[in-house]
C-alpha positions as CSV (number, residue, x, y, z in Angstrom):
1,X,208.8,71.1,8.0
2,X,207.0,73.6,10.2
3,X,203.7,75.0,9.1
4,X,201.8,78.2,10.0
5,X,199.8,78.1,13.2
6,X,196.3,79.5,13.0
7,X,193.2,79.7,15.2
8,X,190.9,76.7,14.5
9,X,188.2,77.7,17.0
10,X,188.3,80.9,19.1
11,X,187.6,80.3,22.8
12,X,188.7,81.5,26.2
13,X,189.2,78.1,27.8
14,X,190.6,78.4,31.3
15,X,192.4,75.1,30.8
16,X,191.8,73.4,27.5
17,X,193.2,69.9,27.5
18,X,192.8,66.3,26.1
19,X,192.3,66.9,22.4
20,X,191.2,63.7,20.6
21,X,190.1,63.5,17.0
22,X,186.8,61.7,16.4
23,X,187.2,60.4,12.9
24,X,183.7,59.0,12.6
25,X,182.1,62.4,13.2
26,X,184.9,64.6,11.8
27,X,185.2,66.7,15.0
28,X,187.7,67.4,17.8
29,X,186.9,66.3,21.3
30,X,188.6,68.4,24.0
31,X,187.9,69.5,27.6
32,X,188.0,72.8,29.5
33,X,189.0,71.2,32.8
34,X,188.4,74.1,35.1
35,X,185.0,74.9,33.5
36,X,184.0,71.2,33.9
37,X,183.0,71.0,30.2
38,X,183.6,68.6,27.4
39,X,183.5,70.1,23.9
40,X,183.0,68.6,20.4
41,X,184.2,71.1,17.8
42,X,184.4,71.4,14.1
43,X,185.5,74.3,11.9
44,X,182.0,75.6,11.9
45,X,180.7,75.2,15.4
46,X,181.0,73.6,18.8
47,X,178.8,71.7,21.3
48,X,179.5,71.7,25.0
49,X,178.5,69.2,27.7
50,X,178.5,70.0,31.4
51,X,180.0,67.0,33.3
52,X,180.0,68.1,36.9
53,X,183.6,67.5,37.7
54,X,187.1,68.1,36.4
55,X,187.5,66.2,33.1
56,X,190.9,65.2,31.8
57,X,190.0,63.8,28.4
58,X,187.0,62.6,26.3
59,X,187.4,59.7,23.9
60,X,184.9,58.2,21.4
61,X,183.7,54.7,22.5
62,X,183.7,52.0,19.8
63,X,180.3,51.0,18.4
64,X,178.3,54.1,19.2
65,X,178.1,57.8,20.0
66,X,178.9,57.8,23.7
67,X,182.2,59.1,25.1
68,X,184.6,57.7,27.6
69,X,185.7,60.3,30.1
70,X,188.6,60.6,32.5
71,X,186.6,62.6,35.1
72,X,187.1,63.7,38.7
73,X,188.5,60.8,40.5
74,X,187.6,58.1,38.0
75,X,186.2,57.2,34.6
76,X,182.7,57.8,33.3
77,X,180.5,57.4,30.3
78,X,178.9,60.4,28.6
79,X,175.7,59.8,26.6
80,X,175.8,62.5,23.9
81,X,172.1,62.4,23.3
82,X,171.0,63.1,26.9
83,X,174.1,64.5,28.4
84,X,173.9,61.9,31.2
85,X,177.2,61.1,32.9
86,X,177.4,57.5,34.3
87,X,180.4,56.7,36.6
88,X,182.2,53.5,35.6
89,X,185.3,53.1,37.8
90,X,187.2,54.9,40.5
91,X,190.9,55.7,40.7
92,X,192.9,53.2,42.7
93,X,193.5,55.8,45.4
94,X,191.7,58.0,47.9
95,X,189.3,60.2,45.8
96,X,189.5,63.0,48.3
97,X,193.2,63.5,47.6
98,X,193.6,62.6,43.9
99,X,192.2,63.6,40.5
100,X,192.6,62.6,36.9
101,X,194.9,64.5,34.7
102,X,195.6,63.4,31.1
103,X,194.3,60.2,29.6
104,X,194.5,58.3,26.3
105,X,193.8,55.0,24.7
106,X,196.5,52.7,23.5
107,X,196.4,51.0,20.0
108,X,194.3,48.2,21.5
109,X,191.6,50.6,22.8
110,X,192.6,50.3,26.4
111,X,192.3,53.5,28.5
112,X,195.3,54.8,30.4
113,X,194.8,57.6,33.0
114,X,197.4,59.8,34.6
115,X,196.4,60.8,38.1
116,X,197.9,63.5,40.4
117,X,197.4,64.6,43.9
118,X,195.0,67.5,44.3
119,X,197.7,69.4,46.2
120,X,200.2,68.5,43.4
121,X,202.6,67.1,46.0
122,X,205.7,65.6,44.3
123,X,205.8,61.8,44.0
124,X,202.0,61.5,44.5
125,X,201.2,60.9,40.8
126,X,200.3,57.6,39.3
127,X,199.5,56.0,35.9
128,X,196.5,53.7,35.9
129,X,194.9,51.4,33.3
130,X,191.3,50.4,32.9
131,X,191.1,46.7,32.7
132,X,188.7,44.2,31.2
133,X,187.3,43.7,34.7
134,X,186.1,47.3,34.7
135,X,188.6,48.4,37.4
136,X,191.4,51.0,37.3
137,X,194.7,49.5,38.4
138,X,197.9,51.4,39.2
139,X,200.7,50.4,36.9
140,X,203.2,53.2,37.8
141,X,203.6,55.3,40.9
142,X,206.0,57.9,42.4
143,X,205.3,60.4,39.6
144,X,204.9,64.1,40.0
145,X,202.3,65.3,37.5
146,X,201.8,62.6,34.8
147,X,200.7,64.3,31.6
148,X,201.1,63.6,27.9
149,X,200.7,60.0,26.8
150,X,201.6,58.4,23.5
151,X,202.6,55.1,21.9
152,X,205.1,54.3,19.2
153,X,203.6,53.2,15.8
154,X,204.3,49.5,16.6
155,X,202.6,49.9,20.0
156,X,205.7,48.6,21.9
157,X,206.8,51.9,23.5
158,X,204.8,54.1,25.8
159,X,205.8,57.7,26.2
160,X,204.8,59.6,29.4
161,X,205.5,63.2,30.2
162,X,206.0,64.3,33.8
163,X,205.6,68.1,33.7
164,X,207.5,69.3,36.8
165,X,210.4,67.0,36.1
166,X,210.5,68.2,32.5
167,X,211.0,64.6,31.3
168,X,209.3,62.2,29.0
169,X,209.8,58.6,30.1
170,X,209.9,55.6,27.8
171,X,208.5,52.3,28.8
172,X,208.4,49.0,27.0
173,X,204.8,47.6,26.5
174,X,203.3,44.3,25.5
175,X,200.9,45.6,22.8
176,X,198.7,42.5,23.0
177,X,198.1,42.5,26.8
178,X,198.7,46.2,27.5
179,X,201.2,45.5,30.2
180,X,204.4,47.4,31.0
181,X,207.6,45.4,30.6
182,X,210.1,47.8,32.0
183,X,212.2,50.8,30.8
184,X,212.8,51.4,27.1
185,X,215.8,53.6,27.9
186,X,216.6,56.9,29.6
187,X,213.9,59.5,29.8
188,X,213.9,62.3,27.3
189,X,215.2,65.5,29.0
190,X,213.4,68.6,27.7
191,X,215.0,71.1,30.1
192,X,217.2,72.8,27.5
193,X,214.2,74.7,26.2
194,X,211.7,76.9,28.0
195,X,208.5,75.4,29.5
196,X,207.2,72.1,30.9
197,X,206.2,69.2,28.7
198,X,202.4,68.8,28.7
199,X,200.3,66.8,26.3
200,X,201.8,65.1,23.3
201,X,201.0,63.2,20.1
202,X,203.1,60.7,18.1
203,X,203.2,60.9,14.3
204,X,203.3,58.1,11.7
205,X,207.1,58.3,11.6
206,X,207.3,57.7,15.4
207,X,208.4,61.2,16.4
208,X,206.8,63.0,19.3
209,X,205.0,66.4,19.1
210,X,205.0,67.9,22.6
211,X,203.1,71.0,23.8
212,X,205.1,73.1,26.3
213,X,203.3,74.9,29.0
214,X,204.8,78.3,29.6
215,X,207.0,77.6,26.6
216,X,204.9,79.1,23.8
217,X,205.7,76.2,21.5
218,X,205.0,72.7,20.3
219,X,208.3,70.8,19.7
220,X,209.0,67.7,17.8
221,X,211.5,65.1,19.1
222,X,212.8,61.9,17.8
223,X,212.2,58.8,20.0
224,X,215.8,59.2,21.2
225,X,215.2,62.8,22.3
226,X,216.8,64.9,19.5
227,X,214.9,68.1,18.7
228,X,213.7,68.1,15.1
229,X,211.3,71.0,14.8
230,X,209.6,73.8,16.8
231,X,206.2,75.3,16.1
232,X,205.9,78.7,17.8
233,X,202.4,79.4,18.8
234,X,200.7,82.9,19.5
235,X,200.3,82.2,23.2
236,X,202.4,81.2,26.2
237,X,200.5,78.2,27.4
238,X,199.8,75.5,24.8
239,X,198.6,72.4,26.7
240,X,198.3,69.5,24.4
241,X,198.0,68.4,20.7
242,X,196.5,65.7,18.6
243,X,196.6,64.8,14.9
244,X,193.3,64.9,13.0
245,X,191.4,66.2,10.0
246,X,190.4,64.4,6.9
247,X,193.9,63.2,6.2
248,X,195.3,63.0,9.8
249,X,197.7,65.8,8.9
250,X,196.2,68.6,10.9
251,X,198.0,69.2,14.3
252,X,195.3,70.5,16.6
253,X,196.5,72.3,19.7
254,X,194.6,73.2,23.0
255,X,195.6,76.1,25.2
256,X,195.0,77.9,28.5
257,X,194.4,81.4,29.8
258,X,194.3,80.3,33.4
259,X,195.6,82.9,35.8
260,X,195.7,85.7,33.2
261,X,194.9,89.2,34.1
262,X,193.2,91.7,31.7
263,X,196.5,92.9,30.3
264,X,197.7,89.4,29.6
265,X,194.3,88.5,27.9
266,X,194.7,91.6,25.7
267,X,198.2,90.7,24.8
268,X,197.3,87.1,23.9
269,X,193.9,87.2,22.2
270,X,194.3,83.5,21.1
271,X,195.0,82.2,24.7
272,X,192.4,79.5,25.5
273,X,191.6,78.9,21.8
274,X,192.1,75.8,19.7
275,X,194.9,76.2,17.2
276,X,195.8,74.2,14.0
277,X,199.0,73.7,12.0
278,X,200.0,71.6,9.1
279,X,203.5,70.4,10.0
280,X,204.0,68.2,6.9
281,X,203.6,64.8,8.6
282,X,200.7,62.5,9.3
283,X,199.5,61.3,12.7
284,X,198.6,57.8,13.7
285,X,195.0,56.9,13.0
286,X,192.9,57.5,16.2
287,X,191.7,54.5,18.1
288,X,188.3,54.5,19.8
289,X,188.1,53.3,23.4
290,X,186.8,49.8,24.1
291,X,185.4,48.7,27.4
292,X,184.1,45.4,28.6
């Protein structure tokens, strides 16, 4: 089932994250968090937007060219034409102590944002949802570093990685209202293999593709936690992944070279680049974000 992993776009992203396929424009949106940049990339080129704070993700907004950003200590709108960034909502927490991490929209187009303490203190992470009232509301707390998000094909299960705990929690969700209904079973324990679970994507069969920070791999798990497949990547720190391409069968992978010295950069020339693989399965069609 595994396919060869190749470089899709050569870069030296300090902390590439938040890949999201924009089907309308045929490009991959992703962020370099530490460089405070949002990128829109195709196989032939890339456009960067300076956003003035740490971005966690960039997602196409329905009905136009603007992007919805998880940014700094809140959510903002980026106008592609002008590059203007307009704040929309603040995290439900002290902005001096928290920041956004990963973010994704559910099948209904609602934005969910993982937030972590700036000092990475255990138990200080939250999961927040952007409501129709334009406010971010905390729906889960007591997390360490909430990271990858994904939904089952029926929209009734939310998956949430917590990197330091090396787990992926499963929560029941009301797909119509976007509300959590409780646990969907024990968390998936990924500690048997190297690395920490970071960003993830769910395929059309309902399996999870998870990038492992310091694990040098993207691994595929069943919803129950059985390991199905492993894609080895030519770098130590893959950060996230998303399905895309014309047929939704490309697995696009972000990565990091943060903290590398000259020797490590020489040993991993692909570190910080975007990678692509064809694992033999299709992803779920991407959903644009919708805001009131």
